[in-house]
N, C-alpha and C positions, 0 to 999 in steps of 0.2 A: 556609709562606705566601710566595708570590712576588709578590703585588700591591704596587705602588708607589703611594703617596698623596702629595698635595701640598696644602699650605695656601696659598691665593692671596688676596692683597689686604691688608686692614688689619693693621697691627701697631703696637705702641707700647711705651713703657716706663712701667710703673706706679711712680711715685717717691714714697716716703715720706720727705720731707726731714727731719722731726723724728726719725725712727728711723735715718736714714742708710742706707736700703736701697732697692733697686729690683728689679723683676722684668720680664724680657722677656715681653710678653703680647699680647693680642688674641685674639679667639675662636678663630681658626684656629691660632694659635701654641700656645695651651693644649691644644687638641685634638691637635696634632701631637706635643707633648711626651709626653702620655699614651700615644699610640700607639707612639711610638718606644721608650718604656720597656717596652712590651708586645711588642717585637720586630718592629714593622712598619717598613718602609723609607719614611721620611718626608722630604719636601723642603719648603722654605719659599720662596715667591716674593713679595717685597714690597720695601720700601725703608726704609732707615735713613739717618741723617745721618753726616757725617764727624766728629761730636763724640764725646765719651767714651762716651755712652750707646750710640751706634751700634756702636762698636768692641766694647764689652762685651756687647752683645746678640748680635752675631755669634759671639763667643767662647763665650758661655753656651749658645747653641743648638747650636753645633758640638759642644760637650762632651756634649750630650744625644743625640748621634748623628744630628742632623738635617743634611741637605745644605743648606748656606747659600750654595752657589755662585751662586744667583740671588736672594739677599737683597742687593739692590743698595745701594751707598753713594753718596749724592749730596752735594755741598757744601751745608752747612746743618745745621739741628738735627733730631735724631730727634723723631718725634711722642712727646709726653709727656703722661701723665695724672698730675697732681699729686693725691696722695691724703693722707688723714688718718684718724685713728681718733676715733670719738665714743664716749664711755662706756667707753673702753679696748678695745672689741672691734669695734664697728660701723664698717665702712669707708665713707668718704664721698669722692666725687669733688669736688675743689675747683676744678679748671680743666683744660681741655685745650689744649695747645699743639700745633697741627697739624704745624708744621715741614714737612719734605719730603713728608709724606704728602698734603698739601693738593693738590699738582699731580701726583701719581703717575699714570702711565699705562704700561701694558705695552708693551714693544718687541716687534717681530715675533719676535725670537729668544727672548724670554721666553715668548711665547705658544706657540711651537713646543716649548719645554721643558716647559711645562705638559701639552701633549698627549702626552708620553712616559709619562705616569702613567695608572693605571687609575681612580683616584678622586680627586676634589678636594673641598676644603671652602672655602666662602667665606661672606660675609655682605653686608649692605647697604652697608657703609661703606668698602670697599676699592678703589673706583674701577675695578672690573673687570666690572661687570654687562653692558657692551656685548659682552663675549666669551662670555657664558654660553650663548647659543643655539648658537654655533659649537662649543663644547666638548660640549654635549649631543648635537648632531647627529653629532659625531665618535665618539660611543659612550662618552664618559667618564661614569662614575657620579658624579653631582653631589649632594653633601651641603651643605645651606645652613641657616644659623642666622638666623632672622628675629627672634630675641629677643622683645621685647614689641610689635613693629611690624607684625605680619602683617596687621592690620586697619587700619593707619594709611593714609588715602588719599594722604598726601604721598609715599608710597613706591611706589604703583602695583603692589603685590605680585601682584595677579591677572594682571599681564602677565609676571611672573617665574615663577610656579608651574609653568607647562608645561615649563620647561627644568630643573626640579629633580627628582631621583629620590627624595630623602629630605628632607622638610621638618621642621624643628624650630622650636618656638616656646615662649615662656614665658607662663604665665597664673597667676592667683592663687587660683583655686578650681575645684572640680569641679562644674560646673553644666551645664544643658542647652545653654547658649549655646556653650561650648567644644566640647562633643560634636558639636553641629551644625556648628560652624565647621570642625573638622578633617575632617569628612565632605565639606563644601563644597570645601575646599581640595584634597582628594584627587581630586575630580571634574575638576580641571584636568590631571590626568595623573601626579602623583607616585606612586611605588610605596607609600610609607608617609608618614604625617603624624603627628608626635608632639608632644604638649604636655607640658612638665614643669610640675608644679604645686606645687613646693616640698615642704613636709612632707606633702602629700597624695599624693605619688607622681607617676605619669605615666600618660598615655593614648596609645594608638597605633591608628590606623585604616589598614587596607590595602585598602579597597574592598569587603571582605566582612564584617569584624567589627571591633568596637572592643575592644582589649585594655587591661587595667588592670594596673598594677604598683605595689606599695607601696614605701616607702623601706626601706633597711637602717638600723635605729636606730643613732644615733651621737650623741656629745656634740658639739654645734655650737660651733666656735670661730670660723668664718668661712664665709659663704655665697658669697663671690666665687669664681667658677670652678666652681660646682656644676653649672651648665647645660652648660658646655664639657666637663666631665669625663663627664657623662651621655652626651653625644653621642659622645665618644671610646669609651666602653664599648660603646654600641650599635653604632657603626661596627666595632669589633673583632669583634663577633658577625657582622655582615654579611660581613666579609672571610673569616670562617671558615665561612660557609654555614649559620649557626644560624637557627632559626625566631624569629619576633618575640618571643614571651615570653622566650626565652633572651637575646636582644639587650637587652631591657628590663631584665632582672635584672642583666646585666653593667653596664649603664649605672648602675643604682642602686648597685651595689657600688663602682664607681669613684668615683661622686659622694660616697658615704658616707665614703670614705677622705680625700677632699679637704676636706670641711667640718670635719674634726677637726684641721686644722692651719692655720697662718697663710698659708703659701705657696699660690699659685693652682694648683699641680700637685705 
């Protein structure tokens, strides 16, 4: 596999102060770690601070085989998500400290670096949406995670869908609404539109038919990172030229592995 992929935009440190641990994360970062572990050439383009978290994030991601040459360090604090556990297992977000992520904007050199890759992953929160049309027009394969916000009018997602090749979203049940919605979204131009449904599996529409995929049964320790890992597995299938059912199965397999452990990947 010769393709190069890049995670662009949001990144942060998930910090569990009571446990004394942290993890470099963000939707694209989690995606990139999974793909790097599967042998894909991965880069990260984002920003961290000059604090201890920034230094350790760069070290940890580099150790995962990810190119961090464009994971910029700027004076200030790394974006941090303060986390805690409820009932011993349920993760809760206590507070977000935006730090240097708040004013992040790509430089022309970073934009040029992104364009050296075959595929990119981004989301709504990385301050890079103004580049999306140019990347898509340049022929880059765009994977985008809309999480639970694909229908939120505040994010104007219908203006974004035409520049995305593979749309992913999260939903909490399998009903006619989500089946109609993924068909509607695909009408804007994406090649595939997938909805992950938690324990109900996933759906994917490609303009011709709706595919369904169940979960791989597993003992659930933690659901944080389940969606990112599904997208990584699906992407791995795309990079290998697999059909949609095979991509969905790979997504489910990778997601099943993640929910059985505390770490996000």
